[in-house]
C-alpha positions in Angstrom: -16.2 -7.3 7.6 -14.3 -9.2 5.5 -10.9 -9.9 6.2 -9.3 -8.3 3.4 -11.1 -5.2 4.2 -9.5 -6.0 7.5 -6.6 -6.0 6.6 -6.9 -3.0 4.1 -8.8 -0.2 6.8 -5.7 -1.7 9.1 -2.9 -1.1 6.6 -4.6 2.4 6.2 -4.5 3.8 9.6 -0.9 2.5 9.7 0.3 4.0 6.5 -1.8 7.4 8.0 0.0 7.2 11.4 3.1 6.6 9.7 2.6 9.8 7.4 1.6 12.2 10.7 4.7 11.0 12.7 6.7 11.9 9.4 5.1 15.0 8.6 6.3 16.7 11.8 9.3 16.4 10.8 11.7 19.0 9.5 14.0 18.9 6.3 17.1 18.4 8.5 15.3 15.8 10.3 13.8 13.8 6.7 18.0 14.0 5.4 19.3 12.2 8.0 17.3 9.4 7.7 18.3 6.2 6.0 17.8 5.4 2.7 15.5 2.5 3.4 14.4 1.1 7.1 12.0 -1.5 7.3 10.1 -3.5 10.1 7.9 -6.6 10.5 4.6 -6.6 11.8 1.7 -8.6 11.7 -1.8 -7.3 10.2 -5.0 -9.0 10.9 -2.8 -12.6 10.8 -0.8 -11.9 8.0 3.2 -11.0 8.4 4.1 -7.9 6.2 6.9 -5.6 5.8 6.3 -1.5 6.8 9.3 0.0 4.8 10.2 3.9 4.6 12.1 5.2 1.6 14.5 8.1 1.4 14.7 9.3 -1.8 16.3 12.6 -2.8 15.1 13.8 -5.8 15.1 17.8 -7.5 14.4 20.2 -4.8 13.5 18.2 -1.8 13.4 14.5 -0.8 10.3 12.3 -1.6 9.9 10.0 1.6 7.6 6.6 0.6 6.2 4.6 3.5 4.9 0.9 2.2 3.4 -2.0 3.8 3.6 -5.0 1.7 2.8 -8.6 2.1 3.6 -11.6 0.2 0.9 -14.3 -1.7 0.7 -17.3 -3.2 4.3 -19.1 -1.9 5.9 -15.6 -2.4 5.1 -15.1 -6.0 3.0 -12.2 -5.7 3.5 -9.1 -3.3 0.6 -6.8 -2.2 2.0 -3.5 -1.2 -0.1 0.1 -0.2 1.8 3.3 0.4 1.4 7.2 0.5 4.6 9.5 0.3 5.2 13.4 1.4 7.5 15.7 -0.6 9.8 17.0 1.1 11.3 21.4 -0.2 14.3 22.2 0.9 12.4 25.5 1.2 10.4 23.5 4.1 7.2 22.5 2.6 5.7 19.7 2.6 3.5 18.1 0.7 1.8 14.5 -0.3 3.5 12.7 -3.3 1.7 12.3 -6.1 0.8 9.0 -8.0 3.3 10.0 -10.5 5.7 10.4 -8.3 5.2 7.2 -6.1 5.6 4.9 -9.4 8.6 6.0 -10.0 9.8 4.7 -6.8 8.3 1.3 -8.1 5.3 1.5 -6.0 
């Protein structure tokens, strides 16, 4: 399997794992998370940054999990992301592509 494909598969697995963990939280628990929390990790030998962003939106909170990897001497960044929208009414749904784009994804 090509390295790039292996990297993407591992990113998707990590994103899914993070989303599953967040999905188990309540709106109040999400609201108590910091606006941004990041940590470094290595995926297929590449140094990456995993960041969880929490942003207010009308009727709830948008939570985005992003894995970013710098390339070309730091001039480019490759990233993959997924998100959830937590409603004040307790609902949870996947964030739309539009909602992810608004956050800079």
